[in-house]
C-alpha positions in Angstrom: 0.8 -27.7 -13.9 0.3 -30.7 -11.0 1.4 -30.0 -7.7 1.0 -31.9 -4.7 1.0 -29.7 -0.9 0.7 -31.2 2.6 -2.2 -29.0 4.2 -2.9 -28.8 8.4 -6.2 -31.2 9.1 -8.5 -28.2 9.6 -7.3 -26.3 6.8 -7.9 -28.8 4.2 -11.3 -29.6 6.1 -12.5 -25.8 6.1 -10.9 -26.2 2.0 -13.2 -29.1 1.2 -16.5 -27.7 3.1 -16.2 -24.2 1.1 -15.6 -25.9 -1.8 -18.3 -27.9 -1.5 -20.4 -25.4 -0.3 -19.6 -22.9 -3.7 -19.9 -26.1 -6.2 -16.2 -26.3 -6.7 -13.1 -28.2 -6.7 -10.7 -27.2 -3.7 -8.0 -27.1 -6.6 -10.4 -24.5 -8.7 -10.2 -22.5 -4.7 -6.9 -23.4 -4.3 -5.6 -21.8 -7.8 -8.1 -18.8 -7.6 -6.8 -18.1 -3.8 -3.1 -18.1 -5.7 -4.1 -15.5 -8.4 -5.6 -13.1 -6.1 -2.5 -13.5 -3.4 0.5 -13.4 -7.0 -2.1 -10.3 -7.7 -1.3 -8.4 -4.6 2.5 -9.1 -4.3 4.2 -6.0 -4.4 7.1 -7.2 -4.4 7.2 -8.9 -7.6 8.1 -7.3 -10.4 8.7 -9.7 -14.4 11.7 -11.6 -15.7 12.2 -8.2 -17.9 12.3 -5.7 -15.0 13.8 -7.9 -12.4 16.9 -8.5 -14.6 17.4 -5.2 -15.9 21.3 -3.9 -15.3 20.3 -0.7 -16.7 22.3 1.2 -19.8 26.2 1.2 -19.9 26.3 4.8 -21.8 23.7 6.2 -19.8 24.5 9.3 -17.5 24.2 8.6 -13.6 20.9 9.9 -12.0 22.9 12.2 -9.6 24.8 13.7 -12.2 21.8 16.2 -13.2 21.5 17.5 -9.4 25.0 19.2 -10.0 24.1 21.9 -12.0 21.0 22.4 -10.2 20.9 25.2 -7.0 20.2 24.0 -3.4 16.9 24.7 -2.4 16.0 28.4 -0.5 13.7 26.8 2.5 13.2 23.4 3.9 10.3 21.8 1.8 10.1 19.2 4.7 8.9 21.8 6.8 
C-alpha cells in the first residue's frame, strides 16, 4: 500500500539520519514503528469482537446474581 504523509522537517531529518545509520529505508523504519504502536494499542479489537452484538436468547449476566446471598463481610476492607 502506498501512503503519503507530511512530517515536520526536524522529524524527517532525524528519520532519514537514523535510517541511513541503520542501513534501512525510512519506509521500513516507519513500518516497524507503526507495527509496534499497533501491537501495543490496548483499545484495539478485531472486527469480529468489536462488532459482536451478543446472543439474543442468552440470559443477562446480572440474572445470575439474583440467587446469590450477599457477602457476609466487606471484600474490599
